[in-house]
N, C-alpha and C positions, 0 to 999 in steps of 0.2 A: 635692362629692366624687364621683367615679365608685363604683358598688359593685364589690367585687372578689370573684370566685370563690375558693375554696379549692383545697386540691391534689388533683388529680386520682388518682382511683383507678388509673387506667391507668398513670401515672408511678410511682406506690407499687409495683402489681404488676411492673413492669419492674425496678424497684431492687431488689426482694425476689428475683429472679432472680440477683442478684449480678455475672453475667458480661456483662450488657448495658452495655457501655461508653457508647454515645451516652445513655443514660438517665441513667447517674451524671453525665455531663458536664452535661446539662439540669439535673439536681437541684442540682449546686454552681453552676451559674450563676444559677439561683433563689436558693438558700438561702445560699450562701457570703457575698454580700453582706449578707443580712439578718442572718447570725450575728455578722458583723464589726460591723456597724452597731449592732446591740444592745449588744455588748461594749464598745465605744466608750462608749456612753452610761454604762456601768456605771465608768467612770473607770479602765480599765487602760490602761497604757502598750503601744505598738504590739507590742512583743515579747510580751508577756503576751496581747495581742489572738490573735495568730498562734498561740501555744501553745494556749490555750482552744479556740479554733475547731479546731484540728486534734484535739486531744481528743475535742471533741464529735462531729466528724465520724467518728473512728475507732469511737466508741461506736455512732453510727448504722449504720455498716457492719457491725458486730458484732452488733447486735440487730435491724436490720430485719425479719429473718425473723419476729421475734415480733411485730410490729405488726399489730393486727387492724383492717383497714379499714371495719369495720362502724361506721357512723356513730353509733350507739347507744353505741359504746366511747370515743368523742371525736373530734376532729378531729387529723389527721396534724400540723399545725404547732404545735398545743398539746402532743403527743407529744414533737416535736422540741424545743420550749420548756423542757420539763422536762428532757431531757437536757443541753441547754445551761446551764440554770440550775445543775444537779447539777456539772457540770464547773466552773462559775465558783465555786460554794461549795467546792468541793474545792480550787482554786486559792488562794481566801482563806484556808482553813484551813492550807494548807501555808506560805503567807506568813505566817501568824501564829506558825508553829512555829519559823521561821527567826529569827536574831537581829533584834531590832528596831532600827530606825534611827530618824530623825527623821520618817519618814513613816508610822509607826504609827498616828497619829490618823486620817490619810487612810484607811488600810485599815481601821480600826474603822468609820468614816463610810460608806465604801462597803459593807462587810459588812452595816451597818444598810438600806443603800438597796435591796441586792437582796431583803432580805426584805419590802420595801415593797408597799404595796397598786398601786402603779402599775407595777409590774414587768411584768404581764402586757399592761397598755395599751401599754407601752413597745415591748414585742416585736411586737405587732399593727401598730403604727404602722410599724416597720421592714420588715415584712413586705408591708403594703400599698405604703408607699414604693416599694420594690424591684419588686415586680410590675408597678406602673404604669410604672416606668422601662424595665424589661425589654421590656415590651410596646411601648412606644412606641418603643424603640430599633429593635425589629423592622419596624415600619411606617412611621418617618418618612420613607424614601425613595420611598414609594409615592405621596407627595403632594408638589404644588408648595410651594416655601418660603412663598408667602403663604398658601396653605392651612394648613398646618401652623402658621405664625405666629397665624392666627385662631384656630385651636384651642388652642394652647399660652397665648396670651395671655387667652383668656376663661375655659377650664376649669382651668388649672393656676396662673396667676398671679391670675387673679379679676379682671381689668380688665373695664369694662363694654362691652358691644359696640359702642355709639356711639364710644367712644373708640378701639376696635380699628378700626372702619371708617374713622375718620379718619386714624389712623396709617398705616394699610394701603392707604389710597386706594381703599377698597371701599364698595359700598351696604351698609347695616346688615342687609339680607336677605341679601347674599352671605355675609356674615360668620356668619349662622346657619347656612346651606347647608354652608359650609364645615366648621364647627365639627361639624355632624351628621354628615358623611361621615366624618370622622376618628374621632368617638366610635363610629360603627356599625362602623368597622373594628378599632378598638382594643378594643371588647368581643368582638368575634369572636376575635380573637388571644389575649385573656385566657382566653374559654372554652376554646380549644383548647391553650393553655399550661397552664391549670389543670384543664380538663375540666368537664363539666357537673355531675357528680356531686360532692358534698362529702365530703370524706375528713381 
């Protein structure tokens, strides 16, 4: 798996200014799918996913000025995770207060799941998955289709280079070269997307 950097301090500083529309668009581009993907793993219906994600982002907008980007106080993505988890817990509490239907046991099971130890790892997987796909979408057109396939098949799908070389009618050395070119560009884009400094 490709190592992924954390949220850039420059993006955080820009969204803390509130008026920076492009920064907020970039923020939602990166984190919207992370939040939605995470909420889907928690067993919510699509309408509830939208509601909880909107509540989460509303809370981010209202409290971003209080986030301290000092790495000693924690990473931004963990701060965001606490907000999302809090809004999810609020959602389940509200659901429990409403008249109980046949889905009550499912709600209780899901409530138990959100307090589970794997909750943070689920969030981290969603974040890493989304960051990789965002960066990949930005660079894909910079490469020929065969170069992109050589990278994708070896790095993402995990096919052996010899198998990829045979399928793409390339020499095995060419597969390694093409893969390396894409990886270098991908890492560069991820560094720019997320920044060199950890937040």
